[in-house]
C-alpha positions in Angstrom: 60.5 20.0 37.3 61.2 22.5 34.8 59.9 24.1 32.3 60.1 21.3 29.2 59.3 18.1 31.9 56.8 20.1 32.8 55.3 20.6 29.1 56.5 16.7 28.2 54.4 14.6 31.3 50.5 15.2 29.1 52.1 14.8 26.1 51.0 10.8 26.4 49.1 11.2 29.2 45.4 12.4 28.3 43.4 12.6 31.7 46.4 15.4 33.1 45.7 18.7 32.9 47.3 21.3 30.3 51.0 22.6 32.1 50.5 25.8 33.8 53.9 27.0 31.2 51.5 27.4 28.9 50.2 30.9 27.8 46.8 31.9 27.1 44.4 34.0 27.8 42.3 31.6 30.4 42.6 28.2 31.8 39.8 26.9 28.2 42.2 27.9 25.8 45.0 26.7 27.4 43.9 23.4 27.3 42.8 23.9 23.5 46.2 24.9 22.6 47.8 21.6 24.2 45.3 18.8 23.2 46.7 19.9 19.1 50.5 19.4 20.8 49.1 16.4 22.9 47.2 15.2 19.2 50.3 15.6 17.6 52.4 13.6 19.4 49.8 10.6 19.9 49.7 10.6 15.8 53.1 10.9 14.6 53.6 8.1 17.8 51.1 5.6 16.3 51.7 6.5 12.5 55.2 4.8 14.2 54.1 2.2 14.8 51.7 1.6 11.5 55.2 1.6 9.7 57.2 -1.1 11.8 54.0 -3.8 11.9 52.3 -3.7 8.7 51.3 -7.1 9.4 50.5 -7.3 12.3 48.1 -4.1 11.7 46.6 -5.9 8.9 46.2 -8.5 10.8 44.1 -7.3 13.5 42.2 -4.3 11.4 43.2 -0.2 11.2 41.1 0.8 14.5 41.4 -2.2 16.6 45.9 -1.4 16.1 45.7 1.9 16.8 44.2 1.5 19.8 46.9 -0.9 20.6 49.6 1.4 19.6 48.4 4.1 21.2 47.9 2.3 24.5 51.5 1.4 24.4 52.7 4.8 23.4 51.1 6.1 26.7 52.2 2.9 28.5 55.8 3.1 27.3 56.8 6.6 26.4 59.9 7.1 24.4 62.9 7.0 25.8 65.2 7.7 22.7 64.0 10.4 19.3 64.7 7.3 17.1 61.3 6.5 16.4 62.8 2.7 15.0 64.2 2.0 18.5 61.6 2.8 20.5 58.8 0.9 18.6 60.6 -2.2 19.4 59.1 -2.3 22.8 55.1 -3.0 20.8 56.1 -6.5 20.5 57.2 -7.2 24.6 53.5 -4.8 24.9 51.4 -7.5 22.4 53.0 -10.8 24.4 51.4 -9.4 27.4 48.2 -7.8 26.3 44.5 -8.8 25.4 44.9 -9.6 21.5 47.4 -12.6 21.4 44.4 -14.7 24.4 42.4 -14.2 20.6 45.0 -14.7 18.1 48.8 -16.2 19.9 50.7 -15.7 16.6 50.4 -11.7 17.4 53.5 -12.3 19.5 55.9 -13.8 17.2 54.5 -12.2 14.3 55.4 -8.6 16.3 59.1 -10.3 17.4 60.2 -10.3 13.5 58.2 -7.3 12.2 60.7 -5.3 15.0 63.9 -7.4 14.1 62.9 -6.5 10.4 63.0 -2.7 11.4 66.3 -4.1 13.3 68.2 -5.5 10.6 67.1 -2.9 8.0 68.9 -0.5 10.2 71.6 -2.4 10.7 75.4 -1.5 10.7 77.0 -2.9 7.3 80.0 -4.9 6.9 81.5 -6.9 4.4 81.4 -10.7 3.6 84.2 -13.7 3.0 84.3 -14.0 -0.3 82.3 -17.2 -1.9 85.4 -19.8 -1.9 86.5 -19.5 1.2 83.5 -22.1 1.7 84.5 -23.4 -0.7 87.9 -24.6 0.5 87.0 -24.7 3.9 84.3 -27.2 3.6 86.8 -29.2 1.5 89.0 -29.4 4.9 87.5 -31.4 7.4 90.0 -31.1 9.6 90.0 -27.2 9.6 86.1 -27.4 9.4 86.4 -29.3 12.7 86.9 -26.3 15.0 86.0 -23.2 12.7 83.9 -20.7 14.2 82.3 -17.8 12.5 81.0 -14.3 12.9 77.5 -13.0 12.5 76.8 -9.9 10.2 75.4 -7.6 12.3 72.6 -7.1 10.0 70.8 -10.4 10.6 69.1 -11.7 13.2 66.6 -14.5 13.7 64.0 -16.1 16.1 62.6 -19.2 17.6 58.6 -18.8 17.3 55.9 -21.6 18.4 54.1 -20.2 15.7 54.0 -19.6 11.5 56.0 -16.6 11.7 57.3 -16.5 8.0 54.7 -17.9 5.9 51.9 -15.5 7.4 55.0 -12.5 6.8 55.1 -13.6 3.7 51.9 -14.2 2.4 51.0 -10.1 3.7 54.4 -9.1 1.9 53.5 -11.0 -1.6 50.6 -9.8 -1.4 49.0 -6.8 -3.9 47.8 -5.2 -0.2 48.5 -6.6 3.0 44.3 -7.0 3.4 43.9 -8.6 0.2 46.8 -11.3 2.1 45.0 -14.6 0.9 46.4 -16.6 4.4 44.4 -19.8 3.2 46.5 -23.2 3.8 48.6 -21.4 6.5 48.6 -23.7 9.7 49.2 -20.6 12.9 50.6 -23.2 14.8 53.3 -24.7 13.5 56.4 -24.3 14.4 58.7 -22.3 12.4 62.8 -20.2 13.4 62.8 -17.5 11.4 65.9 -15.8 9.5 66.0 -12.2 8.9 69.3 -10.6 6.1 69.7 -7.8 4.5 70.5 -8.4 0.6 72.9 -6.6 -2.1 70.1 -4.5 -2.4 70.2 -3.1 1.1 66.2 -5.1 1.2 65.2 -7.1 4.4 64.9 -10.8 3.9 63.2 -13.6 5.6 63.1 -17.0 5.6 61.8 -20.2 7.5 64.5 -22.6 8.9 63.6 -25.5 10.2 63.2 -25.8 14.5 66.6 -26.2 16.6 68.2 -23.6 14.0 67.8 -19.8 16.0 68.9 -21.9 18.9 72.6 -23.5 16.6 72.7 -19.8 15.3 72.5 -18.4 19.3 75.6 -20.9 20.2 77.8 -19.7 16.8 77.3 -15.7 18.3 78.9 -17.4 21.5 81.6 -18.5 20.2 80.6 -22.5 19.7 82.8 -24.4 16.4 80.6 -24.7 13.4 81.1 -28.4 12.9 79.8 -29.3 16.6 76.7 -26.3 16.6 75.6 -28.8 13.0 76.2 -31.9 14.7 73.2 -31.0 16.5 70.8 -31.2 14.3 68.9 -33.0 11.9 70.5 -33.7 8.4 67.9 -31.6 6.9 68.3 -28.4 8.9 71.8 -28.6 9.2 72.1 -28.9 5.4 69.6 -25.9 5.0 71.0 -23.4 8.0 74.8 -24.2 6.5 73.1 -22.8 3.0 71.8 -19.4 4.7 75.6 -18.9 6.1 77.6 -19.7 3.4 75.1 -17.9 0.2 73.0 -15.1 2.8 75.4 -12.6 3.3 74.7 -13.7 7.0 78.6 -14.4 7.6 81.3 -11.1 8.2 84.1 -14.0 9.2 84.9 -17.2 9.0 87.7 -17.5 11.5 89.2 -20.9 11.0 92.1 -22.9 13.6 95.6 -22.9 12.4 96.2 -26.6 11.6 99.9 -27.0 12.5 101.8 -29.3 10.0 102.8 -33.2 11.4 
């Protein structure tokens, strides 16, 4: 093991001794000096999790969250220098941990907040003009076979809990800790749609169950009308409104209709 790898190996493993490559007058001083690096590394990673998952932190409390974040950092050390990418491991860690035994909706909340980060940092792309949708809806023959290319700065989730309601209650509160969750049934299933608006802010909307699967199909290249036809009427109308009005689509791939 080279000196750098030797030094890094124990930064997130408190049971390992300080590396011999760290010069010090004696072993006790070496351990003390290394503890400073170890604490700084752990603190930086816990801070990255706190920044990326504020709603999750509010739901479980600061101490419980910090414990889970430290455990995740030690179990899944960073493989990338970009912490916004590294913290994407947290939802899987939460889903496999003990917290969801008491609060099953935490896994969906973690997935939503991770998606918010991805959408915020995603590449930009132009959206089609609104009149393109108006022309398309006026021509059912083309609408039937039209395919869509979805924006890189959007995401969607199929959730088994009221994840959007929980997230929005915290976002709208004066502080995360003061969020009013009364009236929210966490067991109410919601799909979630996320996109980045013209001001660069991530927006989150609840969709009826089934819409996330419809977006999966659109992403895979299935034509728009067959996808919408599989949904109940209200769900299809809701999804189409978001597709046409929220910058979720970058390209409308309209087939050429031959003249007869």
